[in-house]
Backbone bond lengths (Angstrom), bond angles and torsions (degrees), N, CA, C in turn:
res aa  C-N    CA-C-N  psi(-1)  N-CA   C-N-CA  omega(-1)  CA-C   N-CA-C  phi
1 M - - - 1.455 - - 1.543 113.60 -
2 D 1.338 115.63 -44.40 1.430 121.83 178.04 1.512 113.02 -56.73
3 I 1.370 114.86 -41.13 1.454 118.43 179.30 1.534 110.97 -63.56
4 K 1.342 116.80 -42.22 1.466 120.59 177.77 1.547 111.54 -62.08
5 I 1.333 116.21 -42.36 1.441 120.83 179.51 1.567 110.35 -63.28
6 D 1.345 115.51 -43.31 1.472 120.90 -179.54 1.518 109.19 -63.65
7 M 1.389 117.82 -38.75 1.426 120.04 -176.27 1.530 109.95 -71.14
8 I 1.301 118.99 -34.22 1.459 124.35 176.86 1.530 106.09 -61.69
9 K 1.343 119.11 -45.31 1.467 122.01 177.71 1.539 110.26 -61.59
10 E 1.307 115.92 -42.85 1.516 118.75 -179.64 1.538 109.73 -59.17
11 L 1.345 114.66 -47.06 1.462 118.66 -178.95 1.533 113.16 -61.23
12 K 1.322 114.92 -42.98 1.475 120.37 174.73 1.439 113.14 -59.17
13 G 1.353 117.41 -37.43 1.435 120.38 -178.41 1.513 115.24 -69.15
14 I 1.295 117.67 -23.11 1.454 118.91 -179.57 1.571 111.18 -127.28
15 S 1.282 114.66 23.60 1.511 118.35 -173.54 1.535 111.34 -66.94
16 E 1.316 118.05 -22.17 1.470 119.93 -179.39 1.496 113.30 -96.33
17 E 1.374 116.70 -0.40 1.455 119.62 -179.99 1.563 109.39 -71.55
18 D 1.390 113.93 153.14 1.418 118.79 -178.19 1.536 109.40 -85.06
19 V 1.334 114.47 146.03 1.449 124.32 178.18 1.529 107.10 -122.33
20 E 1.326 117.59 133.87 1.435 124.30 169.09 1.565 108.92 -112.16
21 V 1.322 113.46 126.54 1.449 119.95 179.69 1.501 109.23 -122.12
22 R 1.349 114.57 131.68 1.462 118.45 175.35 1.510 109.54 -136.04
23 W 1.344 115.54 155.04 1.485 116.85 175.36 1.530 107.37 -94.88
24 L 1.343 113.65 146.72 1.465 121.71 -176.22 1.483 108.36 -95.84
25 K 1.341 115.84 139.26 1.433 120.88 171.15 1.555 109.00 -71.81
26 P 1.333 117.34 153.66 1.484 120.45 -173.17 1.500 115.09 -47.94
27 V 1.330 117.02 -41.17 1.462 120.92 -177.14 1.527 110.26 -69.17
28 E 1.328 118.01 -32.04 1.451 121.73 175.22 1.572 112.23 -69.65
29 A 1.295 112.21 -38.14 1.443 118.97 -173.04 1.514 113.71 -79.81
30 I 1.318 118.20 -39.29 1.473 120.87 -175.31 1.473 114.85 -137.43
31 G 1.351 116.45 5.16 1.480 117.40 175.88 1.507 114.46 71.66
32 S 1.364 112.55 -133.20 1.482 120.47 -179.33 1.437 113.85 -102.37
33 A 1.339 117.30 28.66 1.494 121.65 -177.55 1.525 111.80 -65.13
34 D 1.343 114.12 157.46 1.460 122.80 -179.60 1.499 111.59 -48.93
35 K 1.345 115.63 142.53 1.502 118.61 -177.32 1.478 112.37 -73.07
36 E 1.362 119.47 0.07 1.469 120.74 173.88 1.537 108.66 -70.43
37 F 1.274 119.20 -23.50 1.476 123.42 179.14 1.480 111.99 -69.89
38 V 1.285 120.31 137.65 1.442 121.50 -178.23 1.494 113.88 -64.53
39 L 1.338 114.96 -32.86 1.486 117.99 178.18 1.534 110.44 -68.03
40 A 1.307 115.63 -37.49 1.504 121.49 -179.16 1.553 107.02 -68.89
41 K 1.306 118.20 -36.57 1.428 123.05 -176.04 1.566 110.16 -73.73
42 G 1.328 116.81 -27.09 1.440 120.85 -171.64 1.503 111.22 82.83
43 K 1.363 115.81 20.73 1.468 120.05 175.67 1.534 112.68 -82.39
44 E 1.346 114.47 -31.54 1.478 121.99 170.96 1.536 106.53 -132.49
45 F 1.318 113.65 168.15 1.472 120.13 -173.24 1.511 109.13 -138.09
46 L 1.372 113.81 164.43 1.454 118.53 170.71 1.504 107.09 -108.29
47 V 1.301 116.57 134.40 1.472 122.52 166.62 1.515 108.08 -100.49
48 E 1.328 118.70 139.16 1.395 122.75 -177.03 1.502 110.89 -123.87
49 A 1.387 118.32 126.27 1.404 123.96 -177.25 1.517 111.36 -106.33
50 H 1.312 116.61 140.52 1.472 121.57 177.15 1.559 108.67 -121.78
51 V 1.331 114.67 121.91 1.489 120.25 177.85 1.494 105.96 -126.70
52 L 1.332 118.72 111.28 1.427 124.20 -173.97 1.541 106.51 51.00
53 G 1.350 120.94 -115.78 1.449 123.99 177.20 1.478 115.38 -95.03
54 G 1.337 117.40 0.73 1.445 120.55 -175.62 1.527 113.04 -94.26
55 V 1.333 114.85 145.16 1.480 121.59 -176.64 1.587 107.47 -128.40
56 G 1.307 114.09 135.98 1.454 119.64 171.08 1.530 112.96 -140.73
57 Q 1.333 114.61 154.98 1.484 119.07 -177.72 1.530 110.51 -128.29
58 A 1.313 117.58 161.14 1.448 123.83 173.92 1.504 108.94 -158.20
59 F 1.380 115.40 144.32 1.454 121.14 174.68 1.532 109.70 -73.15
60 T 1.318 117.23 153.01 1.411 122.07 175.14 1.540 109.67 -157.55
61 D 1.288 117.96 153.65 1.469 120.86 169.19 1.504 113.22 -101.79
62 V 1.387 114.76 3.94 1.433 120.58 179.26 1.541 106.75 -129.55
63 P 1.281 118.15 86.61 1.527 118.84 -175.42 1.471 111.19 -72.71
64 S 1.337 117.00 150.00 1.483 120.99 -178.69 1.489 110.10 -163.25
65 N 1.253 117.09 154.40 1.491 123.11 169.40 1.519 108.59 -111.30
66 T 1.323 113.88 139.16 1.474 117.20 179.80 1.492 110.94 -157.37
67 R 1.286 117.47 166.80 1.461 125.49 175.27 1.537 108.56 -131.17
68 G 1.287 120.55 154.86 1.429 122.77 176.24 1.494 110.05 174.12
69 K 1.355 113.96 -178.98 1.422 122.76 177.20 1.549 107.71 -86.01
70 V 1.336 116.73 149.40 1.457 120.95 177.99 1.541 110.04 -52.03
71 K 1.319 117.78 -47.25 1.496 121.91 -174.19 1.539 109.29 -61.42
72 D 1.303 119.39 -34.43 1.426 122.91 -176.15 1.532 111.84 -79.34
73 L 1.383 116.91 -43.17 1.485 119.50 -177.47 1.555 107.93 -71.96
74 I 1.293 119.22 -35.08 1.465 119.56 -179.56 1.538 111.32 -62.19
75 R 1.291 115.64 -30.50 1.498 118.32 176.65 1.491 114.55 -64.31
76 G 1.308 116.62 -15.43 1.468 121.36 176.79 1.529 113.76 -63.60
77 I 1.319 117.59 -12.80 1.485 121.01 177.51 1.521 109.62 -58.09
78 F 1.295 118.11 -23.01 1.496 121.85 179.57 1.534 112.52 -94.51
79 G 1.342 116.26 2.18 1.448 118.96 -178.60 1.505 112.22 -94.85
80 G 1.375 117.21 -153.25 1.473 122.86 176.45 1.528 110.48 -80.08
81 S 1.346 114.47 -172.64 1.444 118.90 -175.65 1.553 113.74 -64.66
82 K 1.274 115.56 -33.85 1.506 119.64 175.01 1.481 111.21 -60.24
83 E 1.356 116.78 -51.87 1.436 121.31 179.20 1.516 114.58 -63.98
84 R 1.293 114.53 -39.57 1.513 119.96 -179.42 1.519 111.28 -65.15
85 A 1.381 117.83 -37.64 1.426 120.09 177.89 1.496 110.81 -63.50
86 I 1.303 116.18 -43.17 1.516 122.41 178.93 1.556 107.88 -62.51
87 A 1.299 117.42 -44.41 1.477 121.65 -177.10 1.533 109.20 -64.27
88 I 1.325 115.93 -43.64 1.498 118.54 -177.25 1.547 109.60 -69.89
89 A 1.277 118.09 -42.53 1.461 118.92 177.30 1.497 110.23 -61.13
90 T 1.298 117.96 -41.33 1.460 119.84 176.05 1.535 112.72 -62.82
91 F 1.313 115.88 -43.52 1.533 123.03 177.27 1.503 108.09 -60.04
92 N 1.324 118.47 -45.04 1.486 118.91 177.76 1.508 111.64 -64.73
93 A 1.264 118.29 -36.26 1.506 121.31 178.77 1.487 109.69 -65.67
94 V 1.301 119.71 -37.67 1.484 122.63 176.44 1.503 110.06 -65.68
95 L 1.307 117.99 -43.12 1.461 122.50 178.00 1.542 110.40 -62.97
96 N 1.319 115.18 -40.80 1.470 119.95 178.75 1.581 110.39 -65.71
97 L 1.344 115.89 -40.68 1.463 121.61 178.74 1.522 110.16 -60.52
98 R 1.369 116.52 -38.04 1.448 120.31 -175.36 1.528 114.48 -91.73
99 G 1.390 114.80 5.82 1.425 118.81 173.19 1.543 112.62 83.68
100 I 1.290 120.06 6.09 1.462 124.15 -179.31 1.534 108.32 -82.43
101 L 1.292 119.33 -39.54 1.416 122.08 -177.04 1.573 109.48 -111.60
102 E 1.318 114.43 113.00 1.440 118.99 177.85 1.530 109.92 -98.89
103 N 1.310 117.55 159.53 1.437 122.67 178.40 1.507 113.84 46.65
104 P 1.305 117.40 68.62 1.462 121.28 -174.09 1.517 116.77 -90.51
105 I 1.379 116.81 3.39 1.464 120.68 -170.94 1.530 109.57 -101.27
106 H 1.300 114.50 137.28 1.514 120.98 -179.84 1.547 110.94 -60.75
107 C 1.340 114.06 142.51 1.435 120.98 175.01 1.545 113.73 -66.82
108 K 1.329 118.84 157.52 1.457 121.72 -172.31 1.561 112.23 -133.64
109 D 1.297 112.89 171.73 1.465 120.59 172.73 1.587 110.56 56.67
110 E 1.304 114.92 -121.90 1.464 119.91 -177.51 1.574 111.25 -84.95
111 E 1.305 117.19 -5.37 1.504 117.74 -173.21 1.511 113.39 -66.64
112 P 1.330 118.56 -33.49 1.543 116.62 -179.59 1.570 109.34 -63.27
113 I 1.313 117.13 -32.55 1.458 119.14 175.84 1.524 109.60 -72.00
114 E 1.280 118.56 -39.79 1.510 120.92 177.98 1.540 109.96 -61.99
115 C 1.302 116.19 -34.12 1.460 120.45 -179.14 1.532 109.23 -58.05
116 G 1.323 115.85 -41.88 1.532 119.85 178.02 1.502 110.16 -64.38
117 K 1.323 118.51 -35.27 1.452 120.44 -179.31 1.505 110.47 -69.18
118 I 1.278 119.25 -23.90 1.443 122.32 174.94 1.513 110.55 -82.99
119 L 1.299 116.40 -35.52 1.484 122.34 -176.47 1.500 113.88 -67.41
120 A 1.369 117.57 -48.11 1.472 120.29 -176.47 1.514 113.40 -56.58
121 P 1.319 119.25 -49.15 1.496 119.59 -179.83 1.521 111.13 -63.76
122 K 1.354 117.80 -31.62 1.479 119.72 177.32 1.520 110.16 -61.13
123 I 1.359 116.19 -45.60 1.462 118.85 178.48 1.452 113.85 -67.32
124 L 1.370 115.00 -38.60 1.477 121.33 -179.79 1.537 108.04 -61.22
125 D 1.306 119.88 -46.22 1.437 122.31 -178.19 1.520 113.27 -64.08
126 E 1.324 115.28 -35.44 1.503 119.42 -176.00 1.512 112.31 -86.00
127 F 1.339 117.87 -37.14 1.499 119.46 -168.16 1.583 110.78 -118.96
128 G 1.330 118.26 -12.33 1.430 118.74 177.25 1.561 112.04 85.86
129 K 1.366 112.76 170.48 1.445 122.18 -170.45 1.517 111.86 -64.41
130 D 1.302 118.55 -26.96 1.518 122.75 -174.98 1.526 111.74 -91.11
131 A 1.267 118.43 9.28 1.470 121.93 -177.70 1.574 108.25 -59.47
132 K 1.293 114.08 142.03 1.508 122.63 175.05 1.477 106.84 -103.48
133 I 1.332 115.59 124.94 1.482 121.39 -172.86 1.507 111.92 -122.16
134 V 1.300 119.97 136.12 1.434 122.58 171.47 1.512 106.31 -121.09
135 H 1.327 115.81 135.72 1.437 126.56 174.44 1.537 108.16 -97.52
136 I 1.285 120.81 111.46 1.413 124.43 173.52 1.503 109.51 -91.83
137 G 1.325 114.01 93.38 1.457 122.31 -170.49 1.499 107.03 104.26
138 Y 1.394 112.50 131.08 1.464 119.14 -176.09 1.530 111.03 -84.83
139 Q 1.359 113.96 109.18 1.415 118.92 173.20 1.556 107.10 -117.61
140 P 1.321 115.98 106.72 1.487 122.31 -168.65 1.541 113.45 -52.81
141 G 1.368 116.89 -40.97 1.448 115.54 -175.72 1.521 111.02 -69.05
142 H 1.307 118.28 -37.62 1.455 121.47 177.43 1.501 111.68 -68.40
143 V 1.350 116.57 -44.21 1.500 120.23 -178.42 1.580 108.16 -65.39
144 R 1.291 118.97 -44.51 1.457 118.42 177.66 1.477 113.10 -55.66
145 A 1.272 119.01 -47.65 1.462 125.49 -178.02 1.453 113.00 -65.21
146 T 1.332 119.97 -43.36 1.411 121.30 -177.74 1.569 112.46 -76.88
147 T 1.289 117.71 -31.51 1.485 117.92 176.39 1.543 112.11 -73.01
148 E 1.314 119.10 -23.97 1.413 124.18 172.55 1.541 113.32 -73.45
149 T 1.359 115.54 -19.75 1.455 120.93 -173.53 1.505 113.04 -108.02
150 F 1.354 114.88 -38.19 1.508 120.02 -172.79 1.532 108.62 -118.96
151 E 1.352 113.51 151.27 1.428 122.51 176.59 1.545 112.82 -82.78
152 H 1.302 117.10 -36.35 1.449 118.31 -174.08 1.508 109.54 -103.71
153 V 1.341 116.67 96.74 1.444 123.10 -177.22 1.541 109.48 -134.11
154 W 1.299 117.14 128.40 1.452 120.76 177.89 1.511 108.24 -121.76
155 I 1.323 116.24 156.24 1.469 122.68 -177.80 1.584 105.91 -132.19
156 T 1.325 116.12 133.67 1.480 118.12 170.30 1.540 105.06 -124.03
157 D 1.279 117.15 154.32 1.486 121.54 178.47 1.521 109.43 -157.05
158 L 1.347 114.77 157.02 1.488 119.95 176.13 1.531 112.52 -97.48
159 D 1.327 117.17 -10.06 1.443 120.89 -179.20 1.557 111.56 -75.81
160 E 1.295 117.67 114.69 1.447 120.26 -178.25 1.557 112.05 -61.14
161 E 1.311 117.17 -22.04 1.484 119.97 177.36 1.504 110.41 -69.46
162 N 1.349 116.79 -27.07 1.456 121.54 -178.59 1.519 113.63 -92.34
163 I 1.325 114.80 -36.11 1.482 118.50 -172.38 1.542 109.89 -58.94
164 G 1.347 114.38 133.60 1.459 119.92 -179.89 1.509 113.37 85.88
165 K 1.340 118.64 -13.38 1.491 122.48 -178.96 1.538 108.60 -82.78
166 I 1.344 113.95 157.07 1.475 120.03 176.55 1.536 108.24 -93.01
167 K 1.277 116.62 122.95 1.526 118.25 177.50 1.549 106.30 -126.65
168 F 1.299 111.76 119.57 1.511 119.22 -178.41 1.509 111.92 51.25
169 G 1.356 114.18 42.57 1.471 118.62 176.22 1.528 115.44 83.45
170 R 1.352 117.41 1.35 1.420 119.25 179.18 1.507 112.19 -120.35
171 K 1.343 117.84 143.99 1.449 120.41 -179.49 1.544 105.56 -86.27
172 V 1.343 113.41 135.18 1.511 118.46 -179.18 1.507 107.31 -82.10
173 L 1.366 115.07 125.73 1.437 122.51 -179.53 1.532 109.94 -86.53
174 D 1.315 115.54 165.54 1.517 123.18 178.33 1.497 110.35 -80.75
175 G 1.315 117.24 109.66 1.448 119.60 177.94 1.474 116.54 -66.02
176 R 1.368 115.68 -15.58 1.494 118.32 179.31 1.502 111.75 -74.25
177 T 1.387 117.41 -24.31 1.450 118.29 -175.48 1.524 113.81 -130.25
178 Q 1.334 117.94 -9.96 1.481 119.52 -169.98 1.518 113.38 -120.39
179 N 1.328 117.55 11.14 1.447 118.12 179.44 1.564 112.01 -67.25
180 E 1.275 114.62 -47.05 1.483 118.14 -174.32 1.538 110.48 -62.07
181 G 1.273 119.15 -45.63 1.422 121.13 178.58 1.494 113.08 -62.63
182 A 1.336 117.72 -39.09 1.435 120.40 -179.33 1.492 110.75 -66.59
183 I 1.363 116.27 -43.93 1.505 121.88 178.01 1.534 108.30 -61.78
184 R 1.289 116.52 -41.22 1.544 118.51 -178.09 1.524 109.77 -61.57
185 D 1.320 117.75 -35.54 1.454 118.53 -173.69 1.544 113.05 -90.12
186 A 1.367 117.29 -4.96 1.449 120.75 -174.24 1.487 112.27 -101.57
187 D 1.341 115.64 158.32 1.460 121.52 169.38 1.522 113.14 -89.02
188 V 1.313 114.89 -29.17 1.461 122.89 -176.60 1.530 107.63 -133.76
189 A 1.310 114.97 132.09 1.485 121.06 173.41 1.505 107.28 -116.86
190 L 1.339 117.92 118.00 1.452 125.45 176.94 1.527 106.90 -93.89
191 I 1.332 118.48 112.40 1.458 121.31 -168.49 1.540 107.90 -115.19
192 T 1.295 115.24 120.52 1.493 118.99 178.52 1.502 112.82 -69.60
193 G 1.319 116.27 142.50 1.471 123.81 -176.66 1.509 111.82 -61.40
194 S 1.299 119.69 -20.36 1.474 121.12 -178.96 1.502 111.45 -64.93
195 T 1.392 117.85 -16.32 1.415 124.06 177.94 1.561 109.43 -64.50
196 L 1.314 117.92 -23.73 1.428 121.82 177.17 1.562 110.49 -70.33
197 V 1.312 113.76 -33.84 1.429 119.12 179.04 1.544 113.63 -77.85
198 N 1.330 115.01 -39.99 1.490 116.88 179.84 1.517 112.38 -84.24
199 G 1.335 118.08 -0.91 1.450 121.90 173.11 1.503 117.80 82.85
200 T 1.334 117.24 5.57 1.465 122.08 -177.66 1.512 114.58 -87.32
201 V 1.328 117.72 -16.45 1.466 123.52 -172.66 1.513 112.59 -53.92
202 W 1.368 117.37 -37.96 1.473 118.82 -174.93 1.484 110.81 -67.70
203 N 1.302 119.29 -41.23 1.473 120.83 177.94 1.555 109.61 -63.72
204 L 1.330 114.41 -44.80 1.520 120.56 -179.81 1.529 110.90 -57.06
205 L 1.321 115.33 -46.38 1.514 117.49 179.26 1.481 111.48 -68.13
206 S 1.301 116.46 -35.40 1.522 121.42 178.98 1.554 109.67 -62.35
207 W 1.336 113.20 -45.04 1.437 117.86 -178.82 1.574 111.83 -66.09
208 A 1.388 112.27 -39.56 1.458 116.24 179.31 1.486 111.27 -61.18
209 K 1.329 117.57 -40.86 1.472 124.25 179.03 1.502 108.21 -64.21
210 E 1.350 117.65 -48.58 1.453 122.23 -175.19 1.569 109.94 -61.12
211 Y 1.312 118.15 -40.17 1.463 121.58 -174.61 1.554 113.20 -97.58
212 N 1.330 115.72 7.76 1.436 120.66 179.13 1.515 112.01 57.27
213 T 1.324 115.53 42.51 1.491 123.16 177.14 1.554 108.02 -101.02
214 K 1.302 116.31 132.45 1.476 118.88 177.49 1.509 109.75 -70.65
215 A 1.322 117.46 121.17 1.490 122.74 176.94 1.503 109.58 -96.87
216 I 1.349 114.66 125.38 1.461 119.05 174.01 1.559 106.98 -121.37
217 L 1.297 110.08 113.35 1.485 119.35 176.79 1.457 110.41 -83.04
218 Y 1.335 119.07 146.76 1.423 120.06 -179.88 1.551 113.00 -146.90
219 G 1.303 116.33 154.12 1.508 123.88 173.41 1.565 113.55 108.54
220 V 1.338 111.96 162.34 1.404 118.22 -176.67 1.517 114.38 -69.03
221 T 1.331 118.75 -23.71 1.441 120.87 179.40 1.541 113.02 -59.54
222 I 1.346 112.67 -47.63 1.478 119.91 -174.98 1.496 115.40 -96.66
223 K 1.329 114.79 -3.99 1.454 119.05 -174.34 1.532 112.49 -61.28
224 G 1.295 120.52 -35.23 1.448 122.94 177.06 1.523 112.79 -66.90
225 F 1.349 115.39 -40.86 1.446 121.21 176.30 1.536 109.64 -59.88
226 C 1.306 118.90 -43.20 1.429 123.82 179.90 1.506 111.07 -66.72
227 E 1.316 117.04 -41.44 1.457 119.74 -180.00 1.539 111.17 -62.03
228 L 1.340 114.68 -38.93 1.444 119.79 -174.93 1.497 112.58 -75.15
229 F 1.328 116.39 -38.57 1.518 120.35 -173.21 1.526 113.63 -106.80
230 G 1.343 115.69 4.43 1.472 117.36 170.71 1.554 115.21 80.48
231 D 1.336 116.61 12.18 1.463 118.92 175.97 1.534 110.08 -78.81
232 E 1.369 113.87 161.92 1.480 116.26 179.78 1.560 106.45 -83.25
233 C 1.267 114.06 132.37 1.449 123.00 173.60 1.553 110.16 -129.75
234 F 1.351 117.94 123.29 1.390 122.60 -176.58 1.550 106.01 -96.43
235 C 1.319 115.78 108.92 1.469 120.87 -178.83 1.532 106.47 -157.02
236 P 1.330 116.91 71.10 1.531 118.17 -167.17 1.491 114.20 -84.04
237 I 1.387 120.16 -10.45 1.437 118.29 -174.01 1.539 111.44 -124.01
238 S 1.308 114.57 19.86 1.513 116.38 175.53 1.522 108.29 -67.17
239 R 1.325 112.86 156.91 1.489 120.74 -166.66 1.521 111.82 -100.78
240 E 1.355 114.23 154.52 1.453 120.20 169.91 1.482 109.99 -74.41
241 V 1.354 116.72 156.74 1.445 121.06 176.44 1.506 107.87 -76.27
242 M 1.358 115.79 136.35 1.464 120.65 175.72 1.594 106.12 -86.58
243 R 1.298 117.00 100.00 1.454 121.84 -174.28 1.517 109.29 -88.82
């Protein structure tokens, strides 16, 4: 509760400050990473917010550039996915400005693959070789690493281009209808931070709690949320801001 009260004070203190938000081109967002990644494909984008010296990012499927006051852009959390992405990026920038959120920049080049190589041993150490894992959102580096380590791995996604396709030996399930069942059957649910923007994260976390499935959130979009509320967020290779 104290953290929430402090954050409200922080927001009030800079509510009138100007924010500049721009969407990043794929090479800016993820460098030369494999085209399997949605950022590299240009299927999704990162928006980046700048508030004074703070920087924050969020995934979106509706890229845009905008300017506004902190208080106005934060209200976008109650809007559609475009407005929510801007609000979350702004929120992350405020947290970065205040020193709550470190390393708020998405990893690039080969780093998203390396992220998976760190993730798989973490799950193995905690849950063992027989762990059943579901990926909520197709992240190729994570899926590659877990399918090389574990037998029971499922993938769900919302991208119709991926649904029904075989990725690293696993058929991609339809995230619109099959998330609950997949979470129910899994020991670990790896949940992409973009679920915060599309509004599905709350149902996903509710199902994980109901079925006693360990939820691990990951990515720069949701990292600020995790830092503020004490949830686990796996994002080991995000970058520092170049000031």
